[in-house]
C-alpha positions as CSV (number, residue, x, y, z in Angstrom):
1,M,11.3,1.9,16.0
2,P,11.5,-0.4,12.9
3,R,15.1,-1.5,12.4
4,R,17.0,-0.9,9.2
5,R,16.9,-4.0,7.0
6,P,19.9,-5.2,4.9
7,V,17.5,-5.3,1.9
8,G,14.6,-2.9,2.8
9,N,12.5,-3.4,-0.3
10,L,9.3,-5.3,0.6
11,L,9.8,-7.4,-2.5
12,A,12.7,-8.9,-0.6
13,L,10.4,-10.2,2.1
14,A,8.0,-11.6,-0.5
15,V,11.0,-13.5,-2.1
16,L,12.2,-14.9,1.2
17,T,8.7,-16.2,2.1
18,V,8.4,-17.9,-1.3
19,V,11.9,-19.4,-1.4
20,V,11.5,-20.8,2.1
21,Q,9.4,-23.6,0.5
22,R,12.0,-24.8,-2.0
23,P,14.9,-23.5,-4.1
24,M,13.8,-21.4,-7.1
25,H,15.3,-19.3,-9.9
26,P,14.0,-15.7,-10.1
27,Y,11.6,-16.3,-13.0
28,E,9.9,-19.0,-10.9
29,M,9.8,-16.7,-7.9
30,A,8.0,-14.0,-10.0
31,S,5.5,-16.6,-11.3
32,V,4.6,-17.8,-7.8
33,L,4.3,-14.3,-6.4
34,R,2.1,-13.2,-9.3
35,A,-0.1,-16.3,-8.9
36,R,-0.5,-15.5,-5.2
37,G,-1.4,-11.8,-6.0
38,K,1.4,-10.5,-3.9
39,D,1.5,-7.3,-6.0
40,Q,-1.9,-6.5,-4.6
41,D,-0.7,-6.9,-1.0
42,M,2.5,-4.9,-1.1
43,P,4.2,-2.4,-3.5
44,I,6.2,-4.6,-5.9
45,K,8.2,-3.4,-8.8
46,W,8.9,-6.5,-10.9
47,G,11.8,-4.8,-12.8
48,S,13.8,-4.8,-9.5
49,L,13.4,-8.5,-8.8
50,Y,16.8,-9.6,-10.0
51,T,18.5,-6.7,-8.2
52,V,16.7,-7.6,-5.0
53,V,17.6,-11.3,-5.3
54,R,21.3,-10.4,-5.9
55,N,21.2,-8.1,-2.8
56,L,19.7,-10.9,-0.7
57,E,22.5,-13.2,-1.8
58,K,25.1,-10.4,-1.1
59,H,23.9,-10.1,2.4
60,G,23.8,-13.9,3.0
61,L,20.0,-14.2,3.1
62,L,20.0,-16.3,-0.1
63,E,22.6,-18.6,-1.6
64,V,23.2,-20.1,-5.0
65,V,22.3,-23.8,-5.4
66,E,23.1,-24.2,-9.0
67,S,23.6,-22.2,-12.2
68,G,23.2,-23.6,-15.6
69,R,21.7,-23.3,-19.1
70,Q,19.2,-25.7,-20.9
71,G,19.5,-25.6,-24.6
72,A,19.0,-22.1,-26.0
73,R,17.4,-20.8,-22.9
74,P,19.1,-18.0,-20.9
75,E,21.3,-19.1,-18.0
76,R,19.2,-19.6,-14.8
77,T,20.6,-19.4,-11.3
78,V,18.7,-21.3,-8.6
79,Y,18.7,-19.8,-5.1
80,R,17.7,-21.2,-1.7
81,I,17.1,-19.5,1.6
82,T,19.8,-19.5,4.3
83,E,19.3,-19.7,8.1
84,A,20.0,-16.0,8.2
85,G,17.3,-15.5,5.5
86,R,14.8,-17.5,7.5
87,G,15.5,-15.4,10.6
88,E,15.2,-12.1,8.6
89,A,11.8,-13.2,7.1
90,D,10.5,-14.1,10.6
91,D,11.8,-11.0,12.3
92,W,10.4,-8.7,9.5
93,T,7.0,-10.4,9.6
94,R,6.9,-9.9,13.4
95,E,7.7,-6.2,13.0
96,L,5.0,-5.7,10.3
97,L,2.4,-7.4,12.4
98,S,3.3,-5.7,15.7
99,T,4.4,-2.2,15.0
100,P,2.0,0.4,13.5
101,R,3.7,2.6,10.9
102,H,2.2,5.7,9.3
103,E,2.4,5.5,5.5
104,P,0.5,8.5,4.0
105,S,-1.8,7.5,1.2
106,A,-2.5,9.4,-2.0
107,F,-6.0,10.2,-0.6
108,E,-4.4,11.8,2.5
109,S,-2.2,13.9,0.3
110,G,-5.3,15.0,-1.6
111,L,-7.1,15.9,1.6
112,S,-4.2,17.9,2.8
113,V,-4.5,20.3,-0.2
114,M,-8.3,20.0,-0.6
115,G,-8.8,23.7,0.4
116,G,-7.2,24.7,-2.9
117,L,-10.5,23.6,-4.6
118,G,-13.9,25.1,-3.7
119,P,-16.5,23.1,-1.8
120,G,-18.7,23.0,-4.9
121,E,-16.0,21.1,-6.7
122,V,-14.9,18.9,-3.8
123,V,-18.3,17.5,-3.1
124,P,-18.8,15.8,-6.5
125,L,-15.3,14.5,-6.4
126,L,-15.9,12.9,-3.0
127,R,-19.2,11.5,-4.3
128,Q,-17.3,10.0,-7.3
129,R,-14.8,8.5,-4.9
130,L,-17.5,7.1,-2.7
131,G,-19.2,5.5,-5.7
132,L,-16.0,3.8,-6.7
133,L,-15.3,2.6,-3.2
134,E,-18.8,1.1,-3.0
135,E,-18.2,-0.8,-6.2
136,Q,-14.8,-2.1,-4.9
137,I,-16.4,-3.1,-1.6
138,E,-19.2,-5.0,-3.4
139,T,-16.7,-6.7,-5.7
140,G,-14.4,-7.5,-2.7
141,R,-17.2,-9.0,-0.7
142,R,-18.3,-11.3,-3.6
143,A,-14.7,-12.4,-4.3
144,L,-14.0,-13.1,-0.6
145,E,-17.2,-15.2,-0.3
146,E,-16.2,-17.3,-3.3
147,E,-12.6,-17.7,-2.0
148,R,-13.7,-18.7,1.5
149,A,-15.3,-21.8,0.0
150,E,-12.0,-23.1,-1.3
151,V,-9.2,-21.2,0.5
152,P,-8.3,-21.5,4.2
153,R,-8.9,-18.2,6.1
154,L,-5.2,-18.0,7.0
155,F,-4.5,-17.1,3.3
156,L,-7.4,-14.6,3.1
157,V,-6.8,-12.3,6.1
158,E,-5.0,-9.7,4.0
159,S,-8.1,-9.5,1.7
160,E,-10.3,-9.2,4.8
161,Y,-8.2,-6.3,6.1
162,A,-8.2,-4.6,2.7
163,L,-12.0,-4.9,2.5
164,A,-12.4,-3.5,6.1
165,M,-10.2,-0.5,5.2
166,R,-12.3,0.3,2.2
167,E,-15.4,0.0,4.2
168,A,-14.0,2.3,6.9
169,E,-12.9,4.8,4.3
170,A,-16.3,4.8,2.6
171,A,-18.0,5.4,6.0
172,W,-15.7,8.4,6.7
173,V,-16.2,9.9,3.2
174,R,-20.0,9.5,3.7
175,S,-19.8,11.4,7.0
176,L,-17.6,14.2,5.5
177,L,-20.1,14.5,2.6
178,A,-23.0,14.7,5.1
179,E,-21.2,17.7,6.8
180,L,-20.6,19.4,3.6
181,D,-24.1,18.9,2.2
182,G,-25.7,19.8,5.5
183,G,-23.6,22.9,6.0
184,T,-22.2,21.7,9.4
185,F,-18.6,21.5,8.3
186,P,-16.6,23.9,10.4
187,G,-15.3,26.9,8.4
188,L,-17.4,26.0,5.4
189,A,-18.6,29.6,4.9
190,E,-15.0,31.0,5.1
191,W,-13.9,28.3,2.6
192,Q,-16.7,29.3,0.2
193,A,-15.9,33.0,0.6
194,Y,-12.2,32.4,-0.2
195,H,-13.1,30.8,-3.5
196,R,-15.6,33.5,-4.2
197,T,-13.4,36.5,-3.4
198,G,-9.9,35.1,-3.7
199,E,-9.0,36.4,-0.3
200,L,-8.4,34.4,2.8
201,P,-10.4,35.4,6.0
202,P,-8.1,36.9,8.6
203,D,-8.1,33.8,10.8
204,L,-7.2,31.5,7.9
205,A,-4.6,33.9,6.6
206,D,-2.9,33.9,10.1
207,L,-2.7,30.1,9.9
208,A,-1.3,30.2,6.4
209,D,1.3,32.8,7.4
210,R,2.6,30.6,10.3
211,G,3.7,28.1,7.7
212,R,5.7,30.6,5.7
213,P,9.5,30.8,6.3
214,T,10.8,33.9,7.9
215,D,13.7,35.9,6.6
């Protein structure tokens, strides 16, 4: 089981892995993280950066090096990572690499309620998704090839993974569309009948009733 982190926001890990290089103030942390495209690799809410940094300091993972003001600029506090912070970053990275964690996607949520729409509407929606995925895959492949000429693979593996996941999703959507188009999707006739008559077939109604709370 993943252990509870003193600061559980993934932005905290991003901050620790940046500040390990040299002391920085939060504005510089944000600039470096944006330049590296970290907001594409993990869910980052930039508005919470200062809160995350203060919480990291509170828990002894960062410490203040200096705090001062230059001219009319706002006061800036410079932080550096502590030994505890280095340990936290290393341990967190090990956990993320070694331990699978199910994090439902928006697509999974949509699939879970797909039956609320009729097959005739679902099919063009899935075709639209597949078209967008194929565009993203092509763009991702081109970008990756360009980056490989200049950037060591160590810093591209997350892009490779993201591309592989899009390719896998596109392949799955194609197979689902093939079943729906070919009429081999199990229960397709019952699904169509429900949207035609507004009544669930007995077997599907029984399944729906099992999910209802009893008095």
